[in-house]
N, C-alpha and C positions, 0 to 999 in steps of 0.2 A: 176603727175606718178613717174616722177625720181628722183625729188627732196624728195618724200614720200620716195622711191627706199632705196637711198643718209640717207635719215636721218635710218630709219632700218638696214644698213649694221651696219651703224655706233653703231649703240649699240650690234648690234650680236658681235662686236668686241671687246665694253665694259663688255659684258655676257663674251665670250666667256674669258678675261684675270683675270676676278671678279674668272668664276670656276676652274681657271688653281691659283691657291691663297688658297693654304693649309687650313689659314687662319677664310678662309670663310666656309670654312666645318667642321667645328671646333660649328658653331652653322646650323646643322643640318636642320630647319626650315628654314633658310634665305637661305640656299644651294640649300633647293628642291623647291624655289620659282624663287628662279636665275633658274636652270633649264630648272621648265618650260617653262619657258619665251624663252628660246632660244633653245628650244625645239622648240615651234609656230614660230620662225622667220628660222630656218633653212631654213626647203624647200621654200621659197621666196629668203630669201638670195645668195640662192645654184644656183634658175634659175636666177636673177638678174645678177651673176656673170657671170654663159653662156653665159647670151645676152650680155652680155661687148664682152665677146671673141669673140663670135658671129659676131658682129656688127666689133669690130675690123678687124675683119677676111675676114668681105665684101666690107670697106671702103678699105682696099689694094687689094686686086681681080679687083675691079673698078676701081682702078687704074691702076691698069696691064695689063685691057683689055685696056684700051686708049692707051695701047702698043702693044699688040699683043694682038691681037678677042679671042682667043684658051683660055681666061678668062674670059671671059662674061659668060658659062653656069656656071661656078662657081662658077661667081657675084654672078649670079642670085639664087641658091642653094643655098649660102648662107642667101640670100632676102627671099626669102620663109621659112627659118628654124629660122631669127632676130623676123621674125609676127609670127611666130604658138608662141614660147615666150614670146612675147609683150601679144595675145592674154591669154598664158599662167598667164603671173605675172596681171594680172586684175584678175584674177581669186585669183589667190591668194592672192587679196588686198582685198577681200572682207571681209567683216570686221567676224573672225568666233567665235566659242560658246567659252569665256574663259575657259571656266568647260571640253574641251574635252581632258585634257591631268592629271583633276581626276582621281579614283579610284570612288567606285559605290557603294551605300547600297541602295538593292532593297528589295522592302516591297512586298508580295504576296496575296491577305486576300480571305477566301471566301464569296464567293457577294451570290447572291437569288438560288435557288434553294437546300437547303440543306446540305446533307450529297456526291452529287452529286459535288455539285459547293466544297465539300472541298477535294477530288479523285480528282476533276480538276485544280484544285492552288497546288496539289500536284505533276501530272503532268509536271504543266508548272515550279514547282520548276524546278522539274529534265530538265528538258530542258533548261530553264537557267545556270543548273551545267553541263550540256552535253554538251552548247554553254563553258561554258566560257573552260573548259579542250579541247573543241578544237580551242582555241585561247592561249596556255598557259596564261592561268587569270588565282589567286589563284579566292581559295573559304573558305569561314567563316560563317558558318551559326551561329549567333547574337543566336538567335531566334526563338522558335516555339511550336505553341496549333497542336499534334497530335491529329487526331479524335477516334473514332471507330473504324471504319474504316479502317486507316490509312491514309484517306485523313490529310490535314490543312487547321484546321482555320485560322492561318494565322502562318509563316513566313516571315526571315531578313536575309538577307545575305552580307553580303560582298566582293565585287568582286572585282578585284585588278589586274597590272601587273605584271607577274609571271618573269619579267625576267629585268633587266635594260635595260634600253631606249639608242639608240644611239644617233650619229649625227643625224640635221635635223627629228626628226620622233617626233612626239609633241601626238600621238594616246592612248590615258587609257582607263578605260572602262566606262567612259559616255562615249566617242566618239561611241562610237559603240552599249553603250546599250539605251541611252538618249530616243527617239522614240521609248521607251518597253511601257512607262508610260501610263493608261489608263484601259481602260473596257474589258474585254477579253469573247468574245462568245462561248457558245460549245453548237457543236447539235449532240447529238448520244442515242444511250439506255445503261443511265443508268445500273450498276451493278443492285442497287434497286428496280430496275424495274421488274415484274414479267408477261408482259402481251405483251412486247419488242415493246413497245411505243416507239419512240425518243420523249426525253424531250430534252427544252431549257436551260441551267443556264448560272451563271458571274462567273469569277473571277477580282479582282485586281489586277492591277502591277502596280505602286511604284514604281521612281526613282528618288533619291538626288546626288547629289554628297558628295565625302564624303569631309570636313571638317577640315584643320591639326586644330588642340592647338587652335595653336597664333591663327587664322583669328577670333576664335570665344572664348571670354574672358565671362567664366559666373560664375556669383559671386554669391556665396555659399546662400548669404544671400536671392538670388531671386529663391532656388530652397526646396522644400519638399518632403523628402528623408522618403519611406514607406517603411516595410518591408514587408513581409509574407510571410506564405507555397507554394512551390511549388504546382501543380497541374502535373499529365499526368506521362508519363512512366519514371520511372529513376531508379538510386539506394537509400538504404539509407538516405544518407547524403542530396538529395533532396526533397526530399519525409518528411523528419520528421524534418526538420529546417527550418526554419526563413532567406534561401536562397535567396529567391526571393527580389526583389525586385520593385518597382514603384516608379519614378522622373516628378514630379509635376512641371514645369518649372511657374513658379506667371506671373509675368509681361505678356506673352502670351498664357495663361491655357492648354500648350503642357504637353501629359503628354507618358511617357516612359515607359514597363517595361520590365524587364528580367529576366526570369529563368531558362536557360541551364545549369548554370556552377552549380558547386556543391560551393561556397562559394560567400555571399554576396559583400565580395569587386571584385568579379571577374564579376559579373550581374552590380553592378554598373556602375565597368569602361566602361562592352559593353552599358549600358543604356546613361551613358554619348557620347560615339559616335553616338549614334543615334540621344541625342540630338542635339548635334554641328550642324548634317547636316542637320537635321528640320529646324533649326537658323540660318543655311547660305542661307536654300535655302529661306525662309519665307524672309529677309531678300535683298536678292537679288528679293523676289518680289517687293516688296517695291521700288529697288529702280531702275527697269527695266520691262517698259509696257510689251514689248515682252516675257519676261521671265515670267512673270502676266500669260498673256495669255498661255502662253505652261505650264503651272501648272496648269492650268484651267484644260484642257484639258485631264488632268486624272485624275484619280477617285475621283470622293468626294463622290460619293453614286455609290455600287458594282452595278449596273442598268444595268439590259441587252440591251431595248432603248437609252444605252449609248454609246452601244460599239466602239469600234476600232478596232477590229479584230474577226474572225469568226472561227473555227475551228471546218470543218463538218466532220464525221467522216465517214458516211454512204456514203459521195462522196472522201475520200479520200481529200478534198479540203484547202486550209488554203485560207483563207480573207482579206485584211487589206484594211479598209474602205476609209480610207484618202486617200491614192492614186491612188483605183483600181485593186490592184493588187489581180491576184487569181493566184495561182497554187494547181496540185491535186499533190504533196507528200508528204501530210501532217505527213503521219508513219517518212518522215525524218526531218522533220522541227520539233516534237517532241523528236525529237535523239538530235538534239541540231542544223541540220543546214537551220542554220536562217542565212545565207550570201546574198540570194536574198531576202529576205522577208526587209531585213534591207538596200541593195543594193538599194531600188527603195524607200528608203523610203530616206535614204541620196541625192540620184540624183533629186526627188523634193525639197528638201529642201534647194540642192546649186544653185538649177536651178531658185528658188522664192526669194533667198538673189542678184544672179547676179543681176537677172533685180531690184529689190529694190535700187543696188546702178546703173545699169544704168538708172534712175527715177532721183535719186537725183543729177549725173552727168549733 
């Protein structure tokens, strides 16, 4: 373990030197990649440096205790602290998610349940926007299709860190929202229900790490771009010109469309952002079996039986079926207070990774 920690400390020092070089920042993409790795290594290296200091102090205290027994208690206390740090370092060395510092593209899609599903998709979109606001994350709605009652047939939003990360900080929007992918089920009396009966419907959430342009190169000959007239609410330029864009990636068959912006060029740029994120996710699936399994656990088809979470309005109950989480504060969760739900998923994920790491050792 300690040989590995020495290697990481050396890499961290080299990154520190590189990031202090103004020439590196002339290439924003390279600087961003180096900064991401620097942030990932920070917590590990800081804990290792503290372990080194505590170990040195413990050794000195033992040496003094051999001459003066009054130092024995201090040596024992330092030994406990050293052991705690060693356990912490073992946890930090568990392979993390390389995408944790990335921004996110999140899609919400209505599924079974007709107009009620679209209204629920709108509730989910608002929940994520409120969560982002609480955590100082920036949001940008890239594309959306609004229904007649104000619900959303689909919506795509970019979520990114709203501040510059300090030393040792590696968490980005992906680290906070990566567990949200899947089918979300709602149980309530819809506004469209005239007899007061509780209905069950579903909406799908898809979460993708946003790719930097340098990471995913798209050959222009591999895409077909179609333009069409936007539909839905909007001004004259939205509804009367061919500003909407549909991009088809021919090698993979991935289709992305955008119509929210007023100009064809802006819609094309937004569609390319979504396409890059989808291609990055697809490439990671092929390279990493675990990532593929996680991706498949997200929404393949918005079917009520494939739920990851249930929102029960009559009981004000939120249930996450993956980890058995249950709480009776649905109103607060829908207002963006997702911390406890996400925390339960993070704890379960970390425990599983620690157990897998221990088995490999």
